[in-house]
N, C-alpha and C positions, 0 to 999 in steps of 0.2 A: 671568309664568307660567314653566313649566319649559322647559328647553332639551334635555333628554335625549329621545331618540326611543324609542318602543316597539320592542323588539327582535324581535317576531314570535312566532309559536307555537312551542311546544316539544314534544318527543316525551314521551309518557307512559311511565313505566317498566313493562316487562312482567315484571319479577321478581316472583315469587309471594311473598306475605307472609302466612302463615297467622295471625300474631298479629292481623291486622286483620279476619279473617273473622267475620262475624256469626253463622254457623251452619254446621255440618258437613253439614246436610241439604241436598242439592242444590236450587237454585232456590227456597229458602225455602218449601217445601211445608208447608201447614198454618198459615202465618203470614198475618196481615192485611198485605197489600202490594199495590201496583199489579200488574195482570196486563198487562204491556206487549205481549206477543204478541197476546193477545185484543183489547186496545184498538186495536192497529194493524190487525188484520184487520177490526175494526168500521169503522174509518175508510176502509179500502180499499173495503168494501162500500158505505158511504155515498156515496163518490165514484166509484162504478163507472161512472156515466154520463159522467164527465169525467176518467178516469184519466190520459191523456196530459197534459192541461192541469194537473191536480193535481201531476203529476210535475215539470213545468216550473216551477211555483211553488216547489216545495221545492228544486229544484236551481239555480234562477237568481235567485230573489227573496230579499230580506232578510226575515227572520222578522217577522211582524206579531203575534207573541205577546208574550213578555216582552222585556226590554231587555238581554239578554245580547249581542245583536248578531250572531246567526248569519247569515252571508251565503251563500246557497246552502246547502251542508252544511258550511261551514267557518267558523272564527272565528279570532281573533288570540291565543288563549290556548293551545290544544292542537292539535296536528296530528290528522288523522283526520276521520271523519264524525261530525257532531252533529245529532241530531234528537230531539225529545221528544214525549210525548203531548199536552202543552199546545199545541204548534204544530200537531200533527195534528188536534186537536179544532177548532181555529180554521179549519183548512183549508177545511171545507165552506162557510164563509161566502163564500168566493171562487169556489166552483164551483156554487153553487146556481142552478137555473133560476129564471125569473120566476114570481111567484105567479100562479096561474090566475085569470083575470078573474072567473069565477063565484064564486070564494072571496073575492077581494079586495073585491068589491062586495056581499058579504052585508050584512045588517043589522048595524049596529055592536054591537048587544046580543049577537049571536052571536059576533062576534070578541072581545068583552070577556070571554067565558067562558074564553078560552084563556090559558094561561100564556105567559110570554115564551119559554120553551123551545119550546112548541107553535107560537107565532107565528113563531119563527125557522125552524122546519122547513117552513113554508109556502112559503118561497122569497124571492127578491129583489123589491124594489119595482120594478115595470116602467116606470112613467111617472108624471108629476106628478099629485097628487090634491088635492082640496079637499073639506072637509066644513064647511058653514056651520052656525051655531047653529040647532038645531031639526031639522036633517036627520039621518036615521038611516042614511045610507050615504055612503061616499066616492064622489065623482064624478071622472071623468077630466077633466083640464084641460091645456091646452097650456103649454109652457114660457113662452111670451110672456105669456099671461094670468096665470100664477102669479107671475112676477117683477114684472109690472106691478102686480098686486094688492099685493104686499109693498112695492114702492117707493112706491106711492100712500099706503099706510098710514103708512109711515115719514115721508113728507113732511107728513102731517097732525098728527103728534104731536111733542112735544119730544124731542130726542135723549136726554135723561136718562130717557126712558120706554122706551128700546130697550136690549136686552141681547143679547149673544152668548155662546154656550158651545160649546166644542169638546172632545169626548171624546178618548181616545187610540186609538180603533179604527182602527189601521193608518194614521192620518193622518200625512202627511209634513210635513217642515219647510216646504216650499213652500206648503202649505195654511195652516199656522199663520201664516206670515209675511203671506200675502195677506189672511187674515181680520183680523189685527191692524191692517194698514194700512187695510183697507176700513172697519172699525169706526170708526177715528179720522177717516177722511174723511167718513163719515156724520155724525160729530159726537158719538160716544159713547165713553166709557172703560169702559163696562160690558162687559168681555169677560173671560171666565175659562175655565179648562181643567181637565182631570181631576186634575191634580196638587194641586188645592185640597183634595181629600179623601184624598190619600195622602202626598205628600212635601213639601207647601208649607213645613212647619216646618223641614225639612232645609235647604232653600235659605235660608230666613230666618236660621236659627241659624248655619249655616256662613258666611254673609256677614258677620254681626256678629262672629263669633269668629275667622274665618280670612281673610275677604275674598273667599271663593270661593262659588260656588253650585252646585257639582257634586262628584262623587267626586274626591278628591285623588290616587287611585292607579288601578291597573288590576287586572283579575282575575288577571293573571299574578303579581301580588304576593302572592296567597294561597299560591302554591306555593313554599315555602321560608321563609316567615315563621316566627318562633318560635311566635307565638300568633295564632290566627284566632278572633275572637269574633263570634258571631251574636247580636245583641241584639234581641229582639222580632221576629225574622225566621225564617220557615220556608222557606228557600230551596229545600229538597228538594221541597217541594210546589209552590211558586209559580214557581220557575225550575229545573226538573228537570235541565237540562244542567249546572247548577252543581255537581251531585254528582260529575261527572267531575273538576272542579277540586278539590273536596274530597278525592277519592280520590288525585289526584296530590299534593296537599299532605300527606296522611297518609303517602304513600310517602317523602316528603322529611323526615318527622319532625315536621311541624307539629302542635302541640297545638290541638285545636278545642274551644272552650268555647261552650256554648249557654245563654243567659239568657232564660228564658221562664216564665210561671206553669205552663204545661202541659209535662210531660216528653214533648215531641213525638216520636212513634215514628219519623217519617221523618228526623229529625235524629239519632236514636240509631243507627239502622242502615238501610241502603238497598241494594237490589239494582239495580246499574247495568247495564242490558241490553246496552250496547255494549262493555263490558269483560268478557271471558270469566271472569276470576277472580271479579269481583264478581257477575256474573250467576249464577254457580254457588253461591257461598258467601256472598254479601252482603258489605257493608263496614261495620265499626264507624265511625261518623262522629264522634260527640262523645266527647271524653275526659272531660268533666265537664259536668254540668247544674247550674245555679243557678236554683232555682224561686222567683222573686221574686214578691211581691204585685203585682197589677194596680195600676199607679200608684206602685209602690215603687222605681222605678229611680233617681230622683234621690237618695233616701236611700242606696241601695246604692253609688252612685258617690261620694257624700260620705264614706261609710264607707271606701271604698278609699283616697281621698285622705287621710282622717284617719289611717289606719294608715301611709301613706307619711310623713306629717309626724312621726308618733311614731317611726318608724324613723330619720328624719333627726335627731331630737333625741338619739337614742342614738349613732348613727354617721353623721355628716355625709357626704352623698354616697352613702348606701346605697340611696336610693329615688328621688331626683329627679335628672334630668339637668341639673345646674346650668349647665353650659357652654352648652347650647342655650337654656335659659330666660333666662339673663343676656343673651345676645346677641339673641334673637329674640322674646322674649315680654314682655308688660307685664301688670301686675296681680297679680304673685305674692304680695306681702305681704298685699294685701287679701283674696285668696282664702284664703291660709293662716289668717289671723285668723278669717275666717268659718267655715271648716271646723273649726278647733280649738274654736270655741264650740259646735258641734253636740254634743249629748249622745248617747252610745252607746245608751242605752235608746231614745231617739227613733229613731235610725237603724235599730236592729234591729227595732223595732215596725213602722215604716213599710215597710221593705224586705221583712220576713219572712225575712231571712237572718241566721243567727247571727253573732256577732262573729268567732268562730273561722273560719267559712267565708269571711266577707268578707276576713279577713286572709290566707287562703290565696290568693285570687285577686290580692290586692294584691301579695303577695310574688312570685307567678308573673310578674306584669307588671313588677315592679321588677327582677327578675333576667333579664328577656328583653332581647335586643338588637333585637328588631323585633316589631311587632304590627300587625294590620289589624283595624279595627272595622267590622263590617257591620251595618246595621239596616234595619228596615222599619216597618210600621204599628204594631207593638207599642210603639214609642217615639213615633211621630208623632201618632197619633190620640187625643190627650189635650188637655185645655184648657191644659196646660203642655207641649205638644209641643216647642216651640222651646227651652225650658229643658232638656228631656231631651237634645236634640242638643248644646246648648252644654256640657252635662256631659261628653258623649263627647269633644268638642273639648278640654275641660279635661284629661282623662286623656291624650289624645294629645300635647298641648303639654307637659305636665309630664315626659313621658318622651322627647320628641323624636321621636315616632313619626309624622313627617310630612315630606313632601318628599324622600323617598329610597326606594330599593328595599326591597320587602317591608314597607313601612310605609304607613299611610294611614287615611283615614276614607271610608266608602263607603255612601251611601244607595242600596241596591239597588232598582232600578226594576222594577216588575211589568208595565210596558206599553212596547211598542217605540217609541212615538213621543213619550211624554210629557216626556222630558228636554228636547226641543227646543221645547216649547210656550212656556215663559217666555223662553227664549233668543231666540225669534222675536218676542216682544212680545205674545203672546196671553194677557195677564195684566193685571189692573187696576193692579198695582204696577210693571209693567215695560214697557220698550220694547226693541226689538232691540238687544242688546249692552249693556244697562245698566238702571238704574232710571228713575224718573220725576223725578229732580232737574232743576233748571232748566237746567244746562249740557248735560246729555245730551238733554233735551227740545229744546233749541235746535238741537243737532246734527242730530237726526232731522228736525226741521221744515225745516232747510235741505236735507237730502237728499230728503225727500218733497215739498217744494214747497208746503206748506200749514201753517197754524197748527193745533196740536193742542188739543183741549179741555183746560183746566187744572184741572178739578175731579177729585176722587178717584173712581175707578170702584169698583163694588161686587163683592164676592165672590159666588159662586153662591148661597149660603144667604141672603144679604141681598137679592139680586135677587128670589128667590122670595118672601121675606117682604113685599117692597114691592108685591106684587100685592094686598095687603090694605089699602093706603092709600086714602083717599077718592078718588073719581073725578076730582076737579079738582086733586088734588095734583100738583105739577110732577114729582115723582119716582115716581109710581105706575107700575109696570111694565105697559106695555100691549102690547108686542110682544117676544116671546122667540124668538130664532133659535138653534136647537140643531143642531149638527153631531154627530149621534150622541148617546149618553147616555140613561140611563133613571133619572130622579130618584126615581121611585117605588120603585126597588130599590137605590138607592145612598145616599140621604139619610136621616137620622134621621126618625122619626115619619111614616111613609108616608101616613097619613090626612090630616095637615096638608099634606103636599106635594101630594096630590091636589087639595085645596081651592085651593092656590096656582095649580096648572096650570089649573084651571077658571076662575080669576079673570083670566087673561090674555085680552086681547081677541083677539089674533092670535098663534098659535103656529106656528112653522115647524120641521118636523122634516126635516132633511137627513140621509139615512141610506141604508143598503143593505138593511135589513130593518125590519119592524115590531116594536115592543115594546109593553108595556102602557101606557107613557106616551103613545105615539102615539094611543092610542084614547080618551084622556080628552077630555071636552067642553071647549069654550072659549066665551067670550062672543060672539065674532063668527065666527071661522073657524080651522080647523086646515088647514095646507097641508103636504103631504108631497112632498119632492123626492128623486128617485132619484140617489144618488151612485155614483161609480165607486170600486172598491178601489184600493189603491196599485199593484197589478199591472196595472190597466187604464189608468192615467194616461199619456196620450201624452207621450213624452219622459222617462218615469221620474220618480223622486223620491228624496228622501233622508230618513233618520231617524238619530237620535242615540242611542247606547247609554248604559248606565249609566257606562261608563268613558270617555265623551266621544268614542267612535269615530263619525264621521259616514260612514255607508255609503250608497252609491248602489244603489237597487233599480230595475232596468230595467223598461220595459213588457214584458209577457209575452204572446205571441200566444195567442189562445184565444177562446172564445165571449164575446159581449158582450151586456149588457142594452141594447137598442137606444137607449133614451132616457136612460140614465144618463149623467151628465156629471162631469167632473173637478171636485172641490170648489173649487179655486182659481178655476177658470173661472166657476163660478156666482157667487162673490163679486164678481169683476170685472164680470160682466154686470149684477148688481144695482146696483152703484154707478153704472155708466154710465146706467142707467135713472133712478135717483133724482137724480143730479147730473150730467147730461150735460155741463155746462160744465167739469167737472173730470175727464172721462174720460181725458184725456191723462196724468193723474198716476198712473193705475193701469192703464195700457194694456199689461199683460203679454201677450206673444204666445205664450209657451211656458214650460215650467219652467226652461229654461236662462236665460232673461232674469230670472226670479225669483232664481235662484241667484247671478247676477251682482250683483244689488242686495243680496242678503243678505250677500255678502262685504264690501260697503262698510258696510252698516248695523251689522253685528256683526263687529268686527275679529277676534274669536276664530275666526270662520268663514271667514277668508280662506283659500281653498283649495277651498271648496265649488263655486266656479265651474268648477273643472277636473274635477269628477266627472261622467262621462258614459256609462260602460259598466259592465257586470257586473264586480264585484270591486273597483271603485274605492272608496277610503276614505281618510280621514286622521283623526288624533286631535288635536283642538284642545287647546292647552295643554301638549302634550308628555306624556311618560310619567307625570310627577308634577307636580302643582301645588304651589306653595310650595317649589319645589326649593331646597335649600341654606338653608332657613329664611327665605326672602324671601317675605313675604306681600303680596298686593295690597291693602293697607290704607293709610291716610293716612301712617302712620309706618313702614310696612314690617314691622310686628310683629303676631304673633298676640295675641289678647286672652283672658286668663283672666277668667271671670265668676263671681262668687259666686252660687250658686243655692240658694234656700231650699226646705225640704221642703214639698211641698203637703199640705194637710190631707186626711187619710184616715180620720178618726174615723167609726166605724160602730157601731151598736147590736148587741149580741150577738144572734146568730140571723139577722142579715141578711148579705148577700153582695155582693161586687163582681162585676159581670158584664162580659165583653168578648166581641167577636165573632170568629168563626173562619171560615176558608175551607175548603171541601171539594173535591170534584171539580168544579172550576169555573174559569172565566177571567173575572175581574172579576165582574159579576153574571150572566154566562152560565153556567148550571148544566148539566153534562154527565152527571151521575149522581146518583142518590138516596142512594148509600152512599159514605161516606168510605173510600177505598182503604187508608188507613193505620191506622184503628181500627175499621172496620166500623160506624161510627155512621151513623144516618139523619139527614136534614136537620132533623127536629124534635127530635132528641135534645138533652138538657141534660147537658153534661159536668160531673160533680161528683165530688169525692173520696169514696171509700166510707165513710170515718169521719164526714164531714159528713152523708152520707145516713143513716148508722146512727143518728145523734143525732136525726134528724128522722123516724125510723121509715120511711124510704124504702128500698125494695128495688130492685134493678136492673130496668129496664124498667117500673117503676111509672109510671102517668100522673101528671104533676106540673103545677103551675101556677107560673109565675114572673111576678111582678107588681110594680109600683110605681105612683107617681102619674102616670106617662106612658103606661103601657099594660099589656097582659096577654098572656102567651105560654103556650100549651098544648103540652106535649111529653112526652117520656119520659126517665127517669133513665138515664144511661149512666155507669158507674163508670170513671174514668180516674185516672191519677197526675197530678193537678193540685194546685197549692198550696191548702192548706185555707183556707176562707173566700172562695174565688174560684170562679166557675163560668164556663163558656163556652157560647154558643149560636151557631148558624150564621148567617152573613150572606149574604143580606139578610133572611132570615126573622125574625131576632131584632131587627131595627131598630125594631119596635113598642115596645121597652122604652127606646129611646134618646131623651133629651129634644131637642126642637127649640130652635134659637136659642142653643145654647151653643157658642161659638167660641173658639179659641185666640187670645189677645190680639194676638200679633204676626203670625201667618200666616193666621189665619182658618179653620183647619181645624175641622170640627165635632168635638165630643166624641163618641166612640163607646164610652164606658165609663160605667157608672153603678151605683147601689146598687139592690138588689132583695130581695124576699122569695121564698123557694121553699117550696112545700108540696105534699103529696100532693093530687091533684085531688079525691079524695073528702073530704078534710078541708076544702079550700077551699070546695067546693060545698055542704058540709053546714052551713055557717054561715048560719042563717036571718036573723040580724040583720046588716044591711049595715054597722052601726057597727063590727063586728069588723074588716072590711077597712079601713074608714076610719081606725080607730085604728092599725092596723099601718102604714098609709101615713103617718099622722101622725108615728109614731115615726121613719120614714125622713126626713121633712121636717125633723125637729128636729135631725138630724145636721148638724154643721157641714160645709159643702161649699166 
């Protein structure tokens, strides 16, 4: 790993730069934009019953929103105070009072009428609950009876019929680690986490291409790099504090490029509330937009490399950093031969970007001395997600944009705890500090003191599907233990997911609030366990940011849900009841003892054992991974991989659809209107020219459908790449096919082909064969 240390936060320039102003109209009046003051006042009002406690969480705790890693009100990128509406919206989860008993014990049919937003507002889960099959209400149960019930069920079934899942809801490294160890001690490798549906391809692809499973650089490298590329990432919406980093980068002369099917308003211009100049006049973020087709990114990147090789043929050394490639990279000739065989017509058709525009970006990068590539779900949530990320690695390797200041590859995380999930071993393919290879498995067995199951664990989607196996099948999922999460609103095809949840004999929902998944029936019983937040955890806990900063978040004094327990403690208690003869192997007394074991289990985390008070942190791996071109691979070199164009053939009149986030955090929705384009949650984002050809006017009722589902909405005209549309997530998940996973990382596919029509046209068709025929045309497309 790297040897250089992060040099700490820098001051943001206060020099006015009118060239960067988005508007001369103060505060962006009349424009669709977030209303930060209004939103902040709303949060203050929501937390009015616990304002002192809310204030301590903000000023003392590590943010439980996105993974920028704001500790208190500070971070390691810029000096000054940092807080955003995402963090403020999540705040109420930590200050909610307990759900009133008369509400909690209503008939389940009444609770099932509520949305997850309405359920969230009811309050915290106050004590353990059980609802057995056929019962129409939750009943209170003691902790002893709840855990004894779960342990007894686990002892009755095969460990392969047990699965665990952990969301990223403020969960700490200590909880991930304990859950990973507990699952293996129980005898199952079926343990997965929220990164499976966001950045699992990033870890997989970066590991095979560069030998690393995390960001190679730091946020600070954005500020001063020549080119900063956001590829399929809307950081301004999902990680709002990052706009301050973008502002600082623009002040330093960095060119910011955005690659996305939709010309995202928030990445075009943004009013940053904590910077006076930007709050008044806004800031132009992007210098250029490249509106690529959904799924056209591989072609786009092959086009960039093809132009580089053409430049090299004319003037050797004009496009490729040969000194770096020759010393530190393998596979150059194979990649070059592959890319040169690609036809420009295919590249342009697949990417949706003209050859001239591809050449422009290729030349910008070739002439740059530094660049940072940032990406998110726009690249990962595809059936070829890992190939997308390996293409990014190809670009970085050919230019030597890796292992040094102002350079790197960064999968920007949207959740504060999820980076640490796989690094702690809460993953079917990983153990703490490494993969599941025999040597590493043996090392962990020696540390943990017991043999690990040697069969491959399942990803979350496969675990759900295995609920449909015959009753006596040894791999039929019979007990699902979930720490947070709501599969009904995160996985494709929610109707199928509901059937899966109903097919589980015993479901355990360990959480702080109820959601729609909690209320689904089961074959035998649903058990609900009240969990503590990270701020209530005795002895504090740690989380890992996108840039590999491991922060200590202390316990914060305040009100408590009396029967809520620390999540790591629940896992320890469960194992002791199920396998009392092995209780000494997982007998953690506090979070400090867990951190001491983490430091041994994962050598990158050596240092976590010293974190114990507010403000403590360290960055594993140093400021830059792969520093000086040394990669943690078998031969110490990065790998260039030839990536083929995915098939994107589509019948004329049909569209590709992808999902979009609005005013929300994960599946938790905080507003019905998108603050950046004023779209409603059921709006279908479509280019006006595409709509015109379909005789669709703005705000017309429309139907989007395919062989998987049907979505009713209204047309919203936006500047999106023609032939592509967007619907909001999770509402649009009804259109996404079940059971389509990326080959290497197992992420579900969240993009598909659809038909869009005016609702009156769709419903006017009396002959069902009309719809069947149109869907048949979709199915005939090569996928």
